[in-house]
DRENMI-932812 format. One record per residue: x, y, z of N, C-alpha, C in turn; residue in three letters. Coordinates in steps of 0.1 Angstrom, whole numbers, m for minus. Layout:
N
{site {X, Y, Z}, {X, Y, Z}, {X, Y, Z}, "ALA"},
...
END
This chain:
107
{site {m26, m590, 355}, {m14, m582, 358}, {m5, m581, 346}, "MET"},
{site {m2, m570, 340}, {8, m569, 329}, {22, m572, 333}, "PRO"},
{site {29, m580, 325}, {43, m584, 328}, {51, m582, 315}, "ARG"},
{site {63, m577, 317}, {72, m577, 306}, {77, m591, 302}, "GLY"},
{site {77, m594, 289}, {79, m608, 285}, {86, m607, 271}, "LEU"},
{site {97, m614, 270}, {103, m615, 256}, {98, m629, 251}, "ASN"},
{site {88, m628, 242}, {81, m640, 238}, {91, m649, 229}, "ILE"},
{site {102, m644, 225}, {111, m653, 218}, {119, m662, 227}, "VAL"},
{site {122, m656, 239}, {130, m663, 249}, {123, m668, 261}, "LEU"},
{site {111, m663, 263}, {104, m666, 276}, {89, m670, 274}, "GLN"},
{site {84, m677, 284}, {70, m679, 284}, {66, m679, 299}, "ARG"},
{site {53, m676, 302}, {48, m677, 315}, {47, m691, 319}, "LEU"},
{site {55, m695, 328}, {55, m710, 333}, {42, m713, 339}, "GLU"},
{site {36, m704, 347}, {23, m707, 353}, {12, m711, 342}, "SER"},
{site {13, m704, 331}, {4, m706, 320}, {7, m719, 313}, "ALA"},
{site {20, m722, 311}, {24, m734, 304}, {21, m747, 313}, "ALA"},
{site {21, m745, 326}, {20, m757, 334}, {5, m759, 340}, "LYS"},
{site {0, m748, 346}, {m12, m749, 354}, {m24, m741, 349}, "HIS"},
{site {m22, m730, 343}, {m33, m721, 340}, {m31, m717, 325}, "GLU"},
{site {m32, m726, 315}, {m31, m722, 301}, {m42, m712, 297}, "PRO"},
{site {m38, m704, 287}, {m47, m694, 282}, {m57, m700, 271}, "PHE"},
{site {m69, m694, 270}, {m79, m698, 260}, {m76, m691, 247}, "ASP"},
{site {m70, m679, 249}, {m68, m669, 238}, {m55, m661, 240}, "LEU"},
{site {m46, m660, 231}, {m35, m651, 231}, {m36, m642, 219}, "ILE"},
{site {m35, m630, 220}, {m36, m620, 209}, {m22, m612, 209}, "LEU"},
{site {m17, m611, 197}, {m5, m603, 195}, {m7, m594, 182}, "ALA"},
{site {m6, m582, 184}, {m7, m573, 173}, {6, m565, 170}, "THR"},
{site {10, m564, 158}, {22, m556, 155}, {34, m560, 163}, "ASN"},
{site {36, m573, 166}, {47, m578, 174}, {55, m587, 166}, "VAL"},
{site {50, m598, 160}, {58, m608, 154}, {64, m604, 141}, "LEU"},
{site {59, m593, 135}, {65, m588, 122}, {79, m583, 125}, "ILE"},
{site {82, m580, 137}, {96, m574, 140}, {107, m585, 141}, "CYS"},
{site {103, m598, 140}, {112, m608, 142}, {115, m615, 129}, "TYR"},
{site {127, m621, 128}, {130, m629, 116}, {123, m643, 117}, "ASP"},
{site {125, m651, 107}, {118, m665, 107}, {122, m673, 119}, "VAL"},
{site {134, m674, 122}, {139, m682, 133}, {133, m677, 147}, "PHE"},
{site {133, m664, 149}, {127, m659, 161}, {112, m661, 161}, "ASP"},
{site {105, m660, 150}, {91, m662, 149}, {88, m677, 153}, "GLN"},
{site {96, m686, 149}, {94, m700, 152}, {96, m702, 167}, "LEU"},
{site {106, m696, 173}, {108, m697, 187}, {96, m691, 195}, "LEU"},
{site {92, m679, 191}, {80, m672, 197}, {67, m681, 196}, "ALA"},
{site {65, m687, 184}, {53, m695, 182}, {54, m708, 191}, "SER"},
{site {65, m713, 193}, {67, m725, 203}, {64, m721, 216}, "ALA"},
{site {68, m709, 221}, {64, m704, 234}, {50, m701, 236}, "ASN"},
{site {44, m695, 225}, {29, m692, 226}, {21, m705, 227}, "ILE"},
{site {25, m715, 219}, {18, m728, 219}, {19, m734, 233}, "ALA"},
{site {30, m734, 240}, {31, m739, 252}, {22, m733, 263}, "LYS"},
{site {18, m720, 260}, {9, m712, 270}, {m5, m714, 267}, "MET"},
{site {m9, m720, 255}, {m23, m722, 252}, {m29, m735, 257}, "LEU"},
{site {m41, m734, 261}, {m48, m746, 264}, {m51, m754, 251}, "ARG"},
{site {m51, m766, 252}, {m54, m775, 239}, {m67, m770, 233}, "SER"},
{site {m66, m768, 220}, {m79, m764, 213}, {m81, m749, 213}, "GLY"},
{site {m72, m741, 219}, {m74, m727, 221}, {m68, m720, 209}, "SER"},
{site {m70, m706, 208}, {m65, m699, 196}, {m55, m689, 200}, "PHE"},
{site {m47, m686, 191}, {m37, m675, 190}, {m41, m667, 178}, "PHE"},
{site {m43, m654, 180}, {m46, m644, 170}, {m36, m634, 168}, "LEU"},
{site {m32, m631, 155}, {m22, m621, 152}, {m26, m614, 139}, "SER"},
{site {m22, m601, 138}, {m24, m594, 126}, {m11, m595, 118}, "ASN"},
{site {m1, m603, 122}, {11, m606, 115}, {11, m620, 111}, "ASP"},
{site {11, m624, 98}, {12, m637, 94}, {26, m642, 97}, "ARG"},
{site {27, m654, 104}, {41, m659, 108}, {45, m670, 98}, "ILE"},
{site {57, m673, 97}, {63, m683, 88}, {59, m696, 95}, "PHE"},
{site {53, m706, 87}, {50, m719, 92}, {57, m730, 85}, "GLU"},
{site {63, m738, 93}, {69, m750, 88}, {59, m762, 90}, "LEU"},
{site {62, m773, 84}, {52, m785, 87}, {53, m789, 101}, "PRO"},
{site {64, m788, 108}, {64, m792, 122}, {63, m780, 131}, "ASP"},
{site {58, m769, 127}, {56, m757, 136}, {47, m761, 148}, "SER"},
{site {48, m754, 158}, {40, m757, 171}, {25, m753, 168}, "SER"},
{site {23, m743, 160}, {9, m738, 157}, {9, m736, 142}, "ILE"},
{site {m4, m738, 137}, {m7, m736, 123}, {m19, m728, 121}, "GLN"},
{site {m19, m720, 111}, {m31, m711, 107}, {m43, m720, 103}, "SER"},
{site {m55, m716, 107}, {m67, m723, 104}, {m77, m713, 97}, "VAL"},
{site {m73, m701, 95}, {m82, m691, 88}, {m77, m677, 91}, "GLY"},
{site {m85, m668, 85}, {m82, m654, 88}, {m95, m646, 86}, "ASP"},
{site {m95, m634, 92}, {m106, m625, 92}, {m102, m611, 88}, "THR"},
{site {m108, m605, 79}, {m105, m591, 75}, {m113, m582, 85}, "GLU"},
{site {m106, m573, 90}, {m111, m564, 100}, {m110, m549, 95}, "VAL"},
{site {m121, m541, 94}, {m120, m527, 89}, {m122, m519, 101}, "THR"},
{site {m113, m510, 104}, {m114, m500, 115}, {m121, m488, 112}, "TYR"},
{site {m118, m483, 99}, {m124, m471, 95}, {m123, m470, 79}, "MET"},
{site {m131, m461, 73}, {m130, m458, 59}, {m124, m444, 58}, "THR"},
{site {m114, m442, 51}, {m107, m429, 49}, {m110, m423, 35}, "LEU"},
{site {m115, m411, 35}, {m119, m405, 23}, {m106, m405, 12}, "PRO"},
{site {m109, m409, 1}, {m98, m409, m9}, {m89, m421, m8}, "GLY"},
{site {m89, m428, 3}, {m80, m439, 5}, {m88, m452, 5}, "ILE"},
{site {m99, m453, 12}, {m106, m465, 13}, {m106, m470, 27}, "GLY"},
{site {m108, m483, 28}, {m108, m490, 41}, {m94, m491, 47}, "ARG"},
{site {m94, m490, 60}, {m82, m492, 68}, {m84, m503, 79}, "ALA"},
{site {m75, m512, 79}, {m77, m523, 89}, {m66, m533, 89}, "GLY"},
{site {m70, m545, 93}, {m60, m556, 95}, {m66, m569, 90}, "ASP"},
{site {m58, m578, 87}, {m62, m592, 84}, {m57, m600, 97}, "ARG"},
{site {m66, m605, 105}, {m64, m612, 116}, {m62, m627, 113}, "ILE"},
{site {m51, m633, 116}, {m48, m647, 113}, {m51, m656, 126}, "VAL"},
{site {m59, m666, 124}, {m62, m675, 135}, {m53, m687, 134}, "TRP"},
{site {m46, m690, 146}, {m38, m701, 147}, {m42, m711, 158}, "TYR"},
{site {m39, m723, 156}, {m42, m733, 166}, {m31, m743, 168}, "ARG"},
{site {m30, m750, 179}, {m19, m759, 181}, {m19, m770, 170}, "ASP"},
{site {m8, m774, 167}, {m7, m783, 155}, {m15, m796, 157}, "THR"},
{site {m16, m802, 169}, {m23, m815, 171}, {m38, m812, 168}, "ASP"},
{site {m43, m801, 172}, {m58, m799, 169}, {m60, m797, 154}, "VAL"},
{site {m50, m790, 147}, {m51, m787, 133}, {m51, m801, 126}, "VAL"},
{site {m41, m810, 129}, {m41, m823, 122}, {m53, m831, 125}, "ARG"},
{site {m59, m830, 136}, {m71, m838, 140}, {m83, m833, 133}, "CYS"},
{site {m86, m820, 133}, {m99, m815, 130}, {m100, m807, 118}, "CYS"},
{site {m88, m800, 113}, {m90, m792, 102}, {m85, m796, 89}, "PHE"},
{site {m74, m805, 89}, {m68, m810, 77}, {m69, m824, 75}, "ARG"},
{site {m77, m831, 83}, {m80, m845, 82}, {m67, m853, 83}, "GLY"},
END
């Protein structure tokens, strides 16, 4: 069921407490926010993710060492090839919760 949500100021409490998500996807959303708001949004996103799950975005967000989520990779996605222009697409950045990143990705 779609719901209006200001990710900077809100999170779905049911997801944060009882039914966390395995995947959250945000496209063309986080680029609208400044660094502070991106950090608030990423903290809310992290609270709604099940441990070890992923957050995917086509907008790279600012990461501090103590950020709630950290990037673990990215994937180049091509939607179409345009004559005279070339490939059109996005770079999808994969994020995971910081505890998982410290444990498994960065030793």
